[in-house]
C-alpha positions in Angstrom: 0.0 0.0 0.0 1.3 3.5 -0.9 1.9 6.0 1.9 -0.7 8.7 2.4 1.5 11.2 0.6 2.1 9.0 -2.4 -1.6 8.0 -2.6 -2.9 11.6 -2.6 -0.2 13.3 -4.6 1.7 11.0 -6.9 -0.8 8.4 -8.0 -4.2 9.2 -6.5 -6.7 6.4 -6.1 -7.1 6.1 -9.8 -3.8 4.3 -10.3 -3.8 1.8 -7.4 -3.0 -1.5 -9.0 -4.6 -3.8 -6.5 -8.3 -3.1 -6.9 -9.2 -5.4 -3.9 -7.6 -2.9 -1.6 -9.5 0.2 -2.9 -12.3 0.1 -0.3 -9.8 -0.1 2.6 -7.7 2.9 1.5 -7.0 5.4 4.3 -7.7 8.9 3.1 -6.3 12.3 4.1 -8.8 14.6 5.9 -9.1 18.4 5.5 -6.4 19.2 8.1 -3.8 16.9 6.5 -4.7 18.2 3.1 -4.4 21.8 4.3 -0.9 21.1 5.6 0.0 19.5 2.3 -1.2 22.6 0.5 1.3 24.7 2.6 4.1 22.4 1.6 3.2 22.4 -2.1 2.3 26.1 -2.6 3.6 27.7 -5.7 3.5 31.1 -7.6 2.0 31.1 -11.1 3.8 34.3 -12.3 7.2 32.8 -11.6 6.8 30.2 -14.3 9.2 31.0 -17.2 7.3 31.0 -20.5 10.0 32.4 -22.8 10.7 29.1 -24.5 6.9 28.4 -24.8 6.4 31.5 -26.9 9.1 30.4 -29.3 7.6 26.8 -29.5 4.1 28.2 -30.2 5.3 30.4 -33.0 7.1 27.5 -34.6 4.2 25.1 -34.5 2.1 24.1 -37.5 -1.2 25.9 -37.5 -3.2 22.6 -37.4 -1.3 21.5 -34.2 -1.9 24.8 -32.6 -5.7 24.6 -33.3 -5.8 21.0 -31.9 -4.0 22.0 -28.7 -6.0 25.2 -28.3 -9.2 23.1 -27.9 -7.9 21.4 -24.8 -6.1 24.5 -23.4 -9.3 26.6 -23.9 -11.3 24.0 -22.0 -8.9 24.4 -19.1 -8.8 28.2 -19.2 -12.6 28.5 -19.2 -13.0 25.6 -16.7 -10.6 27.2 -14.2 -12.6 30.4 -14.3 -15.9 28.6 -13.9 -14.7 26.5 -10.9 -13.2 29.6 -9.2 -16.4 31.5 -9.7 -18.8 28.7 -8.7 -17.2 27.6 -5.4 -17.9 30.0 -2.4 -21.0 28.1 -1.4 -18.9 25.0 -0.5 -16.7 27.2 1.8 -19.9 28.4 3.5 -21.0 24.7 3.9 -17.8 23.7 5.7 -18.6 21.7 8.8 -15.6 22.9 10.9 -12.6 25.3 10.7 -10.2 22.6 9.3 -12.6 21.9 6.4 -13.1 25.6 5.9 -9.4 26.3 5.8 -8.8 23.6 3.2 -11.7 24.7 1.0 -10.4 28.3 1.0 -7.0 27.0 -0.3 -8.9 25.1 -3.1 -10.5 28.3 -4.2 -7.1 30.0 -4.1 -5.7 27.2 -6.2 -8.5 27.5 -8.8 -7.9 31.3 -9.1 -4.1 30.6 -9.5 -4.8 28.1 -12.3 -7.0 30.7 -14.1 -4.3 33.3 -13.8 -1.8 30.9 -15.3 -4.0 30.2 -18.3 -4.7 33.9 -18.8 -0.9 34.5 -18.8 -0.4 31.6 -21.2 -3.0 33.2 -23.6 -1.4 36.7 -23.2 2.3 35.9 -23.2 2.5 32.8 -25.3 -0.5 32.9 -27.7 -0.3 36.7 -28.0 -4.0 37.2 -27.5 -4.6 41.0 -26.8 -7.1 42.5 -24.5 -8.3 41.9 -21.0 -8.6 38.7 -19.0 -12.3 38.7 -20.0 -11.5 39.3 -23.7 -9.2 36.2 -23.7 -11.7 34.2 -21.8 -14.4 35.1 -24.4 -12.1 34.0 -27.2 -11.3 30.7 -25.5 -15.1 30.0 -25.2 -15.5 30.1 -28.9 -13.7 26.7 -29.3 -15.9 24.9 -26.8 -18.9 22.6 -27.6 -22.5 22.6 -26.4 -21.9 19.8 -23.8 -19.1 21.9 -22.2 -21.6 24.8 -21.9 -24.2 22.5 -20.5 -21.9 21.1 -17.8 -20.1 24.3 -16.7 -22.8 26.9 -17.2 -25.7 24.7 -16.6 -25.2 21.8 -14.2 -22.3 23.4 -12.2 -24.1 26.8 -11.8 -27.3 25.1 -10.7 -25.6 22.9 -8.2 -23.7 25.9 -6.7 -26.9 28.0 -6.6 -28.7 25.2 -4.7 -26.0 25.0 -2.1 -25.7 28.7 -1.8 -29.4 29.0 -1.0 -28.9 26.7 1.9 -25.3 25.8 2.9 -26.6 23.5 5.6 -28.4 21.3 3.1 -26.2 18.1 3.2 -27.8 16.6 0.1 -27.0 19.8 -1.9 -23.4 19.6 -0.6 -23.1 16.0 -1.6 -24.5 16.7 -5.1 -22.1 19.7 -5.5 -19.0 17.7 -4.4 -20.0 14.8 -6.7 -20.2 17.1 -9.7 -17.3 19.3 -8.9 -14.7 16.8 -7.4 -15.7 13.5 -9.0 -16.9 14.6 -12.5 -15.2 17.9 -13.3 -11.9 17.5 -11.5 -11.6 13.7 -11.1 -12.9 12.6 -14.5 -12.3 15.6 -16.8 -9.5 17.7 -15.5 -7.1 14.9 -14.6 -7.8 13.1 -17.9 -7.1 16.3 -19.9 -3.9 16.9 -18.0 -2.7 13.3 -18.5 -3.1 13.3 -22.3 -2.1 16.9 -22.9 1.0 16.6 -20.8 2.0 13.4 -22.5 1.6 15.0 -25.9 3.7 18.0 -25.0 6.3 15.7 -23.5 6.4 13.6 -26.7 6.8 16.7 -28.8 9.3 18.4 -26.4 7.3 21.7 -26.4 6.0 24.3 -24.0 8.3 23.5 -21.0 7.0 26.3 -18.8 3.4 25.3 -19.3 4.3 21.6 -18.8 5.9 22.6 -15.4 2.9 24.6 -14.4 0.6 21.7 -15.5 2.5 19.3 -13.2 1.9 21.7 -10.3 -1.7 22.2 -11.2 -2.1 18.4 -11.3 -0.8 18.2 -7.7 -3.4 20.8 -6.7 -6.2 18.9 -8.5 -5.2 15.6 -6.8 -5.5 17.3 -3.4 -8.9 18.6 -4.4 -10.1 15.1 -5.6 -8.7 13.6 -2.4 -10.9 15.9 -0.4 -14.0 15.0 -2.5 -13.2 11.3 -2.0 -12.8 11.8 1.7 -16.0 13.8 2.1 -18.2 11.4 0.0 -16.9 8.4 1.8 -18.0 10.0 5.1 -21.6 10.0 3.9 -21.8 6.9 1.5 -23.4 4.8 4.3 -26.5 7.0 4.2 -28.8 5.5 1.5 -30.4 8.8 0.6 -27.0 10.5 0.2 -25.6 7.5 -1.8 -28.6 7.8 -4.1 -27.9 11.5 -4.5 -24.3 10.7 -5.6 -25.7 8.2 -8.2 -28.4 10.5 -9.4 -25.9 13.3 -9.9 -23.6 11.1 -11.9 -26.5 9.8 -14.1 -27.6 13.4 -14.7 -24.2 14.9 -15.5 -22.0 12.2 -17.0 -23.5 12.4 -20.5 -22.5 16.1 -20.8 -19.1 15.3 -19.2 -18.5 12.6 -21.9 -19.3 15.2 -24.6 -16.8 17.7 -23.1 -14.0 15.5 -24.3 -15.2 15.5 -27.9 -13.5 18.1 -30.2 -15.9 20.8 -31.3 -16.0 19.7 -34.9 -17.1 16.2 -33.9 -20.2 14.6 -32.5 -20.4 12.5 -29.4 -21.2 9.4 -31.4 -18.2 9.8 -33.8 -14.9 7.9 -33.6 -12.1 10.5 -33.4 -8.5 11.0 -32.4 -7.3 13.8 -30.2 -3.5 14.5 -29.8 -2.9 11.1 -31.4 -5.1 9.2 -28.9 -8.4 7.5 -29.8 -11.7 8.4 -28.2 -11.9 4.9 -26.7 -8.5 5.3 -25.0 -9.4 8.7 -23.6 -12.9 7.7 -22.4 -11.5 4.5 -20.9 -8.9 6.4 -18.9 -11.5 8.9 -17.6 -14.2 6.5 -16.5 -11.8 3.9 -15.1 -10.4 6.7 -12.9 -13.9 7.6 -11.8 -14.9 4.0 -11.2 -11.9 3.4 -8.9 -12.6 6.5 -6.8 -16.2 5.5 -6.4 -15.1 2.1 -5.3 -13.0 3.8 -2.5 -16.1 5.8 -1.6 -18.2 2.7 -1.5 -20.7 3.6 -4.3 -20.8 1.7 -7.6 -20.6 3.5 -10.9 -24.1 3.5 -12.4 -24.5 0.7 -14.9 -25.2 3.0 -17.8 -21.6 4.4 -17.7 -19.6 1.4 -16.6 -16.5 1.2 -18.9 -16.0 -1.8 -21.1 
């Protein structure tokens, strides 16, 4: 069994090889995760992007367009999850949980700042943060909008109306930490980072991406911890399953390039849609196994 540090930061529950041990994994709680945040804190504006600018200018146009699809999804996504988060801080059950959740919102803002800087300094997109965000949105598909501007906003609004509503909190954490971060963000980071490594490009952004990935693993670890605390309650377990059934179809569509349909076979960054989806939903399935809730049958991976 991996140490707590290794489990949370280096491999996460999604890469544990012995699946029989998943349900017995010991998880970090909010205080441990807060202390880990202090040790791993970093400064986005200190990332050197000079080589990245040169790499971007030298890339073929088609490759730039393909990469921008994934990078735009991250830029817009980081703004959305920063903006749609404060209700969870208000719903914290104690000061340790509150402290960790505040660090998560700081993380998300830092990630958005990094992508804004990438668009400004590397991609040479003029204007304000909001102008660059609007341009990034133009590459996204309808499922992306449905998930981030529809499901996420609705879940956040429900929790904001009543931060003491435990079912609303469970639904929000399921969507935010399991679907958006644990299924989409970590999958996107995995394949985008592998592609940049293979091509030997964008070293500054690759470094930032590795730091962002550590942040995301802490966040997902919190969500896994929180949901496992409540998985024994049949009503709350049903809330997790219902949230997954309601939001996973849109999440699957987020991974599809804008010029394709969800039913199409496609390749992105040299990887097939089957490989990308298998990675994403296997990661989700293993986290749910740690929590103690099965993945709904309609989305069980092959």
